[in-house]
N, C-alpha and C positions, 0 to 999 in steps of 0.2 A: 461657594455653593450658589450664591445669587447670580454669578456670571454664568454658571452652568444652566440654571433654570431659565435665564433670559435668552440663552442661545438655542434652547430646545426647539421652539417653533421654526426658526430659520434652518436649523440643522436637519429637521425632519421634512424638509421641502421635497416635493416630488422629484426634482432633479437629483438631489443627494441620495434619496432612497433608490432611484434607478441606478445611480452610480455604484452604490454598495451591492445591490442585487446582481449587477453585471460582474462585479468583483467576486462575489460568492460563486457565480457560475464558472469563472475561470479557476477558482480554487477547487471546486468539485471536479471539473474536467481534468485538472492536473492529477488529482488524487485517484480518480477511477481509471483513467486511461493509463497513467504511469504505473500504479500498483497492479492493475489488472494485467497489463502486458508483462510486467515484471514477474507476476505470479505464474503466468503461462511459461515464460522462459525458464523459470526456476525448475519446472518439471524436467526440462531437457538437461539442465545443469546437473540435477540429481541423477537422472538416467545415465549421463556420461560419467558421473562420479562413481556409480555402482556397476559400471560395465566390467565384467570379469575378463581375465586373460592378459597375457604379457603384452600383446599387441596394443591394448588399450591403456597402457601405463601413461603415455603422454597425455591422453585424453583425460584420465583421472587426475593427473597432476595439474593440468590446466584448469579443471573445474574447481579443485581444492584451492589453487592459488587465487582464482577469481573471488571465491566466496570469502576466504580468509582475509584477503586484501581489503575489499570494499566493506566488510563488516567492521574493520578497524580504522577506517578513514572517516572523519566527520563528514556529514552530508554537505556542509558548506564547501569543504575542500573538493568533494566530488563535483559539485556544481562548477567550480572554477577550473577543474581539470577538463571537464567537458567543454566549457566555454572556450578555453585557449587551445585545446586539442582539436575541436571542430573548426576553429578559425583557420587552422593550417590546411584543412581539407576543403571546407566550404566557406566561401566568402558571403558575408551578409546573411548568415543564418538567423532565423527568427529567434527571439529570446524565448518565446513559448516552446519552440522545438528543443532548444538547449535545456530548458528546465525539465521538459518531458523526458528527454534522454537520461538526464541525471537521476530523476526519480525512478525511471525504469531500471537503471543499473543498481541503484541502492536497494530497490524493492526486490530485485532478483537475488541479490546476495543474501538478504535477510530471509526471504521466503524459502530459499533453497534449504536452509537448516531446518526450518519448520516442516517442510515437506519430507526431508530425509528422516526426521524423527517420527513422522507419521508412517512412512513406509516401514521403518524398522520395528514399529509396534505390531505389525502383522505377524502372527505366529509362523515360525519357519516351516512347521509341518504342512501348512496349507500351501506354501509356495512349492515345497517338494512334491506334494500331491498333484499340483497343477502340472509340474514337469513330468510326473509319472503318467499323466493323461495326455502327454505329448503337446502341451500348450507351449507355444513359443514365448519369447521374453515379452514382446509387446502385448500378446494376448493375456499373459499372466498379469501384466501390469494393469491392463484395462478391466479385466473381469474379476481379478482376485485382490490385488494389492490396493488399488485406488478406492474401490467401494468400501473396504474395511478401514482404510486409513483416513478417509475423509472426516469422520467425526473427531479424530485426533488433530487433524490439520486445521480444521475450520476455526476453533476458538482463538488460538494465537494469531492466525492470519487476520481475523477480523479486528483483534486488538491492535495489530500492527497498522492496519488501514486506518482505524480511528485515530491512532497516534499521528499518522502521517497527514491527516487533515490539518493538524496544527503545525506540523513540520514544514508544510508547504510555504509557511511564512518566510522561510529562509530564501526562497527564490525571489523575494522582493529586493534582495541585494543586486539582482541582475536588472531590475527595472520592469519585471513582469507585472502586469496590472492585476494582481490578485488582491485579496482582501486587506492584508497588512499594508501593502503599498498604497492602496487607496486611502487607508486610514491616515498614513503619513501625509498624503496630499491634503486631506481635509484639515488636519492639524496645522499644516503650513498656511492654510487659508485664514487662519485666525480663530478657529473653533477651539474650545477648551480641550486639552489633551485628555483630561479625565472623561469628558463626555464622549470624545471620539473613540478612545480605546476601550471604554466600558461597552460601547455599542459593538465594536469589533469583537470583543470577548464574548458578548452575548450571541453574536452571529456565528462564531465558531462553535459555541455550545449547540445552537440550533442545527448546525450541520452535523455535529458529532453524535448527538444523543439519538436521533432516529436510526443512525447506522449501528449504534451499539445495541439498540432494541432489536433491530433486524438480525444482527448476529446472534443474539440470544434465541430468537425465534428459529433461525436456521439450525442452531445447535440442537434444540429440542426436536426439530423436525427430522434431522438426520441422525438422531441418537440411535444406538443399537437397541434392539428389542430387550436385551437384558437390563439396560439402564432405564427403561420405561416402566411405568407402573401398568399393571394390567387394566385394560379398558372395562372389563366386566368380570364379575366373580364366577369362579368355576362352580358348577352344580354337581 
């Protein structure tokens, strides 16, 4: 404990603080861009998976195979698959791009099941009514299914994103300069591991907690009228 206390002034130097803040920026960028793009791609995966007709059987099979495969592969293995697979196609690819692609693949696979569950929560009668009104599939999706399924999709999607803020630590195995990797560097410089990783844990909390609160606010904001309390009493 004496060692930790004696190292605090040097550890909290402006250079180290800037070092950690930059690493937080990389972690946030990986999470938001990777999960955000994965969430958008997941809509197309679900759309392909739910495409009716015999002609779409290969499309449905490919979508199911993608989701079921990458949901059952550890994220670290996905990282190495992207690393060595991309090396065959592109030479000298940036480590940040490799990490971003791996996160996007993983997020797409997990978000696809979340979105599919939300779509299936929409009453079948409303979809049939939209078809009776001559709505096309895309128009039904945009105007009927997505608005009603959004409150169902949002909570688990936000939970997944918050969890992935922490899971980005695995890309430190590639040498990406995110928060965990920078923590290792500071520990290797002679700072107490207790001090370094306590600070890293605190910074992960600082990044995760506002996102959790934002998700709760969005959930209430997008809640259906039936789940909201009346704003004023009826006279």
